[in-house]
C-alpha positions in Angstrom: 15.8 16.5 18.7 14.7 19.8 20.3 11.6 19.7 22.4 9.9 16.9 20.5 9.1 13.8 22.5 10.2 10.4 21.2 7.2 8.2 20.4 6.4 5.0 22.2 4.6 1.8 21.1 1.3 3.1 22.5 1.3 5.8 19.9 0.9 3.3 17.0 -2.1 1.2 15.9 -0.5 -1.7 13.9 2.8 -3.6 14.3 4.9 -5.8 12.2 8.4 -7.4 12.7 11.3 -7.2 10.3 14.6 -9.0 10.8 17.7 -7.0 10.1 20.1 -8.5 7.7 23.9 -8.6 7.7 24.0 -6.3 4.6 21.9 -3.6 6.4 24.9 -2.6 8.6 27.3 0.0 7.3 31.0 0.5 8.0 30.1 2.2 11.3 28.5 -1.0 12.6 24.8 0.1 12.6 21.9 -0.1 10.2 22.4 2.4 7.5 20.0 5.3 7.3 18.6 4.4 3.9 17.4 1.0 5.3 14.9 2.7 7.6 13.0 3.9 4.5 12.8 0.3 3.4 11.4 -0.6 6.8 8.8 2.2 6.3 7.7 0.9 2.9 7.7 -2.7 4.0 5.6 -2.1 7.1 3.0 0.1 5.3 2.6 -1.9 2.2 2.6 -5.2 4.1 -0.3 -3.8 6.2 -2.2 -2.7 3.1 -1.7 -5.9 1.2 -2.6 -8.0 4.3 -5.8 -6.0 4.8 -6.9 -6.5 1.2 -6.6 -2.8 0.4 -3.8 -3.0 -2.1 -3.3 -5.1 -5.2 0.2 -4.4 -6.3 -0.2 -6.3 -9.6 -3.6 -5.5 -10.9 -5.1 -2.7 -8.8 -6.5 0.3 -10.7 -5.0 2.7 -8.1 -1.4 2.9 -6.9 0.3 5.0 -4.2 3.3 7.2 -5.1 5.5 8.6 -2.4 5.7 12.4 -2.6 7.2 13.3 0.8 9.3 11.4 3.4 11.2 12.2 6.5 13.0 10.3 9.3 14.4 11.2 12.7 16.9 8.9 14.3 17.2 8.5 18.1 19.2 5.3 18.7 21.2 2.9 16.6 20.0 -0.5 15.4 22.4 -3.2 14.2 22.3 -6.7 12.8 21.1 -9.1 14.2 18.4 -6.9 15.9 14.8 -7.6 15.3 12.9 -4.5 14.4 9.2 -3.8 15.2 7.6 -1.2 13.0 4.6 0.6 14.4 2.3 2.4 11.9 -0.5 4.8 12.1 -2.4 7.2 9.7 -2.2 10.8 10.7 -4.2 12.3 7.8 -6.6 10.9 5.1 -7.4 13.1 2.2 -9.4 12.6 -1.0 -6.4 11.0 -2.8 -3.6 11.3 -0.3 -2.5 9.7 3.0 0.1 10.6 5.6 1.6 7.5 7.3 3.6 7.8 10.4 6.0 5.0 11.4 8.0 4.2 14.5 10.9 1.8 14.4 11.5 -0.1 17.6 14.6 -2.2 18.4 13.5 -5.5 19.8 10.9 -5.0 22.6 12.1 -1.5 23.6 9.3 0.9 24.5 10.6 4.0 22.8 11.3 4.5 19.1 14.9 4.2 17.8 13.6 6.1 14.8 10.4 7.7 13.6 9.2 9.2 10.4 6.5 9.7 7.9 5.7 9.5 4.3 2.8 10.8 2.1 1.3 8.7 -0.6 -0.7 10.3 -3.3 -2.9 7.7 -4.9 -3.2 7.8 -8.7 -4.8 5.9 -11.5 -2.3 3.2 -12.6 -2.7 4.0 -16.3 -2.9 7.8 -16.3 -0.9 8.6 -13.2 -3.5 11.3 -12.3 -4.7 11.6 -8.7 -7.6 9.3 -8.0 -10.0 9.1 -5.0 -9.1 6.5 -2.4 -10.9 3.2 -3.1 -13.4 2.2 -0.4 -11.4 -0.9 0.8 -8.3 1.3 1.1 -10.1 4.0 3.0 -11.5 1.4 5.4 -8.0 0.0 6.1 -6.6 3.5 6.7 -9.4 4.5 9.0 -8.7 1.3 11.1 -5.2 2.7 12.0 -6.0 6.4 12.0 -5.2 8.6 15.0 -6.8 11.9 15.8 
């Protein structure tokens, strides 16, 4: 971990809960690392859909993940309830950097934290497209300096 400080709930702007599933555990008895990326996707896209900023079926603009990373600090295991904190660290013309904290139950410090970058593109051409106004508004609501 080096000198990096583990994030806390106060570092995030929006929260959602996700129940772990029996199948999320691996043979070592904890949630497998790949599942954390599913938590990231679920938390961010759930926020965007809930805020009316993303229409996954008919929207002209879609987000493609071009970068992702996760740092693990403490294990999570079924039947833990996970709280995902999200924030936006950077808003560009057609890209966004989301940062996510994964919290076990009501613990104050993150069990894992990571980020991913979406580049928003035209659904038909797959060419970068400016962020739609509703999306930009939703992103600004959870942006940090």
